C-alpha positions as a LaTeX table, in Angstrom:
\begin{tabular}{lrrr}
\hline
Residue & $x$ (\AA) & $y$ (\AA) & $z$ (\AA) \\
\hline
Met1 & 53.75 & 13.25 & 11.28 \\
Lys2 & 54.08 & 10.49 & 8.68 \\
Arg3 & 52.04 & 8.12 & 10.90 \\
Val4 & 49.24 & 10.72 & 11.32 \\
Leu5 & 49.06 & 11.19 & 7.54 \\
Thr6 & 48.88 & 7.42 & 6.98 \\
Val7 & 46.04 & 7.04 & 9.48 \\
Leu8 & 44.26 & 10.02 & 7.96 \\
Ser9 & 44.70 & 8.61 & 4.43 \\
Leu10 & 43.28 & 5.25 & 5.51 \\
Ser11 & 40.32 & 6.94 & 7.19 \\
Val12 & 39.53 & 8.99 & 4.07 \\
Ala13 & 39.89 & 5.89 & 1.86 \\
Ser14 & 37.47 & 3.88 & 4.01 \\
Leu15 & 35.03 & 6.78 & 4.02 \\
Val16 & 35.12 & 6.99 & 0.20 \\
Val17 & 34.60 & 3.22 & $-0.10$ \\
Gly18 & 31.68 & 3.40 & 2.35 \\
Val19 & 30.03 & 6.25 & 0.47 \\
Thr20 & 30.39 & 4.60 & $-2.93$ \\
Ala21 & 29.06 & 1.27 & $-1.64$ \\
Ala22 & 26.04 & 2.75 & 0.12 \\
Pro23 & 23.73 & 3.39 & $-2.89$ \\
Gly24 & 23.79 & $-0.27$ & $-3.93$ \\
Thr25 & 22.72 & $-1.43$ & $-0.48$ \\
Ala26 & 20.02 & 1.17 & 0.11 \\
Ser27 & 17.25 & $-0.44$ & $-1.98$ \\
Ala28 & 14.12 & $-1.61$ & $-0.18$ \\
Glu29 & 13.35 & $-5.29$ & $-0.16$ \\
Glu30 & 10.10 & $-6.69$ & $-1.52$ \\
Arg31 & 8.40 & $-9.38$ & 0.51 \\
Thr32 & 6.11 & $-11.85$ & $-1.25$ \\
Cys33 & 3.02 & $-12.80$ & 0.74 \\
Arg34 & 1.31 & $-16.17$ & 0.46 \\
Gly35 & $-0.44$ & $-17.00$ & 3.71 \\
Thr36 & $-0.45$ & $-14.84$ & 6.83 \\
Ile37 & 1.86 & $-12.12$ & 8.11 \\
Gly38 & 1.25 & $-10.87$ & 11.62 \\
Ala39 & 2.54 & $-7.91$ & 13.61 \\
Arg40 & 5.89 & $-7.39$ & 11.91 \\
Thr41 & 7.46 & $-4.71$ & 9.73 \\
Val42 & 8.30 & $-5.25$ & 6.06 \\
Asp43 & 9.54 & $-2.91$ & 3.33 \\
Asn44 & 7.37 & $-3.43$ & 0.22 \\
Leu45 & 4.82 & $-6.22$ & $-0.04$ \\
Arg46 & 3.61 & $-8.12$ & $-3.12$ \\
Val47 & 0.70 & $-10.56$ & $-3.33$ \\
Pro48 & 1.55 & $-12.63$ & $-6.42$ \\
Ser49 & $-0.92$ & $-13.84$ & $-9.04$ \\
Gly50 & $-3.45$ & $-16.31$ & $-7.64$ \\
Ala51 & $-2.20$ & $-16.07$ & $-4.04$ \\
Thr52 & $-4.10$ & $-15.21$ & $-0.87$ \\
Cys53 & $-2.45$ & $-12.95$ & 1.70 \\
Arg54 & $-3.71$ & $-12.13$ & 5.20 \\
Leu55 & $-2.13$ & $-9.20$ & 7.02 \\
Gln56 & $-2.90$ & $-8.74$ & 10.71 \\
Gly57 & $-1.29$ & $-5.76$ & 12.44 \\
Thr58 & 1.47 & $-5.60$ & 9.82 \\
Ser59 & 3.50 & $-2.44$ & 9.13 \\
Val60 & 4.57 & $-1.85$ & 5.53 \\
Gln61 & 7.28 & 0.76 & 5.04 \\
Gly62 & 6.53 & 1.05 & 1.30 \\
Thr63 & 3.72 & $-0.13$ & $-0.97$ \\
Val64 & 1.38 & $-3.13$ & $-1.06$ \\
Lys65 & 0.77 & $-4.52$ & $-4.58$ \\
Val66 & $-1.92$ & $-7.10$ & $-5.32$ \\
Glu67 & $-1.58$ & $-8.92$ & $-8.63$ \\
Arg68 & $-3.94$ & $-10.76$ & $-11.02$ \\
Asn69 & $-6.53$ & $-13.06$ & $-9.36$ \\
Ala70 & $-4.92$ & $-12.50$ & $-5.95$ \\
Lys71 & $-6.75$ & $-11.85$ & $-2.67$ \\
Leu72 & $-5.71$ & $-9.52$ & 0.14 \\
Phe73 & $-7.35$ & $-9.53$ & 3.58 \\
Ala74 & $-5.73$ & $-6.76$ & 5.66 \\
Glu75 & $-6.80$ & $-5.75$ & 9.17 \\
Asn76 & $-5.26$ & $-3.08$ & 11.39 \\
Ile77 & $-2.27$ & $-2.55$ & 9.12 \\
Arg78 & $-0.07$ & 0.52 & 8.67 \\
Val79 & 1.21 & 1.38 & 5.18 \\
Ile80 & 3.50 & 4.34 & 4.54 \\
Gly81 & 2.96 & 4.18 & 0.77 \\
Asn82 & 0.02 & 2.95 & $-1.31$ \\
Val83 & $-2.21$ & $-0.10$ & $-1.56$ \\
Gln84 & $-2.47$ & $-0.93$ & $-5.27$ \\
Ala85 & $-4.37$ & $-3.74$ & $-6.97$ \\
Glu86 & $-4.93$ & $-4.48$ & $-10.63$ \\
Asn87 & $-6.93$ & $-7.44$ & $-11.92$ \\
His88 & $-7.33$ & $-8.60$ & $-8.30$ \\
Arg89 & $-9.93$ & $-11.10$ & $-7.19$ \\
His90 & $-10.75$ & $-9.47$ & $-3.83$ \\
Val91 & $-9.24$ & $-6.79$ & $-1.60$ \\
Ala92 & $-10.41$ & $-6.14$ & 1.98 \\
Val93 & $-8.73$ & $-3.35$ & 3.95 \\
Ile94 & $-10.24$ & $-2.79$ & 7.39 \\
Gly95 & $-9.06$ & $-0.49$ & 10.20 \\
Ala96 & $-5.89$ & 0.51 & 8.36 \\
Arg97 & $-3.78$ & 3.66 & 8.19 \\
Val98 & $-2.50$ & 4.24 & 4.66 \\
Gly99 & $-0.19$ & 7.20 & 4.14 \\
Gly100 & $-0.66$ & 7.26 & 0.37 \\
Ser101 & $-3.60$ & 6.13 & $-1.76$ \\
Ile102 & $-5.72$ & 3.02 & $-2.19$ \\
Gln103 & $-6.03$ & 2.26 & $-5.91$ \\
Leu104 & $-8.10$ & $-0.71$ & $-7.12$ \\
Lys105 & $-8.63$ & $-1.13$ & $-10.85$ \\
Gln106 & $-9.91$ & $-3.68$ & $-13.34$ \\
Gly107 & $-10.43$ & $-6.26$ & $-10.62$ \\
Gly108 & $-13.13$ & $-7.99$ & $-8.64$ \\
Ser109 & $-14.71$ & $-7.17$ & $-5.30$ \\
Ala110 & $-13.47$ & $-4.94$ & $-2.49$ \\
Thr111 & $-14.28$ & $-3.93$ & 1.08 \\
Leu112 & $-12.83$ & $-0.70$ & 2.49 \\
Arg113 & $-14.01$ & $-0.02$ & 6.05 \\
Arg114 & $-12.86$ & 2.25 & 8.92 \\
Asn115 & $-9.59$ & 3.27 & 7.23 \\
Val116 & $-7.60$ & 6.49 & 7.43 \\
Val117 & $-6.14$ & 7.30 & 4.01 \\
Gly118 & $-3.67$ & 10.15 & 3.53 \\
Gln119 & $-4.37$ & 10.67 & $-0.17$ \\
Asp120 & $-7.01$ & 9.31 & $-2.61$ \\
Val121 & $-9.21$ & 6.23 & $-2.83$ \\
Gln122 & $-9.76$ & 5.21 & $-6.45$ \\
Leu123 & $-11.99$ & 2.38 & $-7.66$ \\
Phe124 & $-11.94$ & 2.12 & $-11.46$ \\
Thr125 & $-13.54$ & $-0.47$ & $-13.80$ \\
Asn126 & $-13.98$ & $-3.24$ & $-11.23$ \\
Asn127 & $-16.51$ & $-6.04$ & $-11.63$ \\
Gly128 & $-17.79$ & $-7.15$ & $-8.26$ \\
Thr129 & $-19.27$ & $-5.76$ & $-5.08$ \\
Gln130 & $-17.39$ & $-2.67$ & $-3.85$ \\
Thr131 & $-18.21$ & $-1.48$ & $-0.31$ \\
Val132 & $-16.73$ & 1.78 & 0.99 \\
Thr133 & $-17.86$ & 2.51 & 4.56 \\
Arg134 & $-16.79$ & 4.88 & 7.37 \\
Asn135 & $-13.37$ & 5.84 & 5.97 \\
Arg136 & $-11.52$ & 9.11 & 6.51 \\
Ile137 & $-9.90$ & 10.11 & 3.22 \\
Asp138 & $-7.72$ & 13.23 & 3.10 \\
Gly139 & $-7.79$ & 13.36 & $-0.72$ \\
Asn140 & $-10.56$ & 12.39 & $-3.17$ \\
Leu141 & $-12.93$ & 9.41 & $-3.29$ \\
Gln142 & $-13.13$ & 8.54 & $-7.00$ \\
Cys143 & $-15.21$ & 5.73 & $-8.51$ \\
Lys144 & $-15.72$ & 5.19 & $-12.24$ \\
Glu145 & $-17.10$ & 2.42 & $-14.44$ \\
Asn146 & $-17.54$ & $-0.17$ & $-11.67$ \\
Arg147 & $-20.23$ & $-2.84$ & $-12.11$ \\
Pro148 & $-22.17$ & $-2.75$ & $-9.90$ \\
Ala149 & $-21.62$ & 0.76 & $-8.57$ \\
Pro150 & $-19.95$ & 0.89 & $-5.13$ \\
Thr151 & $-22.14$ & 1.04 & $-2.01$ \\
Gly152 & $-21.55$ & 2.23 & 1.54 \\
Gly153 & $-21.58$ & 5.55 & 3.34 \\
Gly154 & $-20.33$ & 7.54 & 6.30 \\
Asn155 & $-17.07$ & 8.46 & 4.56 \\
Val156 & $-15.39$ & 11.74 & 5.52 \\
Val157 & $-13.53$ & 13.07 & 2.48 \\
Gly158 & $-11.18$ & 16.07 & 2.49 \\
Gly159 & $-11.31$ & 16.47 & $-1.29$ \\
Asn160 & $-14.18$ & 15.50 & $-3.57$ \\
Lys161 & $-16.54$ & 12.54 & $-3.75$ \\
Glu162 & $-16.74$ & 11.85 & $-7.47$ \\
Asp163 & $-18.86$ & 9.97 & $-10.01$ \\
Gln164 & $-20.21$ & 6.67 & $-8.61$ \\
Cys165 & $-19.02$ & 7.58 & $-5.11$ \\
Arg166 & $-20.45$ & 11.09 & $-4.88$ \\
Arg167 & $-23.16$ & 9.94 & $-2.40$ \\
Leu168 & $-20.98$ & 7.72 & $-0.23$ \\
\hline
\end{tabular}
């Protein structure tokens, strides 16, 4: 009986240690992209200031973030979270599936073509050519204060087409 209790006590102790250690190890890793990433899976992805990142068939389990003066060229990617860019130089997302939103603000040019987006597409206060063509957007397509106004068409939007994008 004493041996059974000792084994049981050790099992409970290891279970408690495992449970208390788990939260510290559960955080998602962020991968920095400079260059090209092919058909592999990453957690979160960051394109640092001034860098150029090419994604080809990449799966992102979290969010893609594009920083100041950075460029992202993404083809046939899968993103569970969002694609976010602020002060970017250029963002091209073509043939992608994005579970969240695509949010581009206060940056340069962008090309969004043949994407399936689970939430919103937002283009706010960008300076540069913005082309939004043949996307399926489950949420809203929102464009405000871009110079020049975005161009394109053939977008199927589940919510509303707003402001500069109301005719796209």
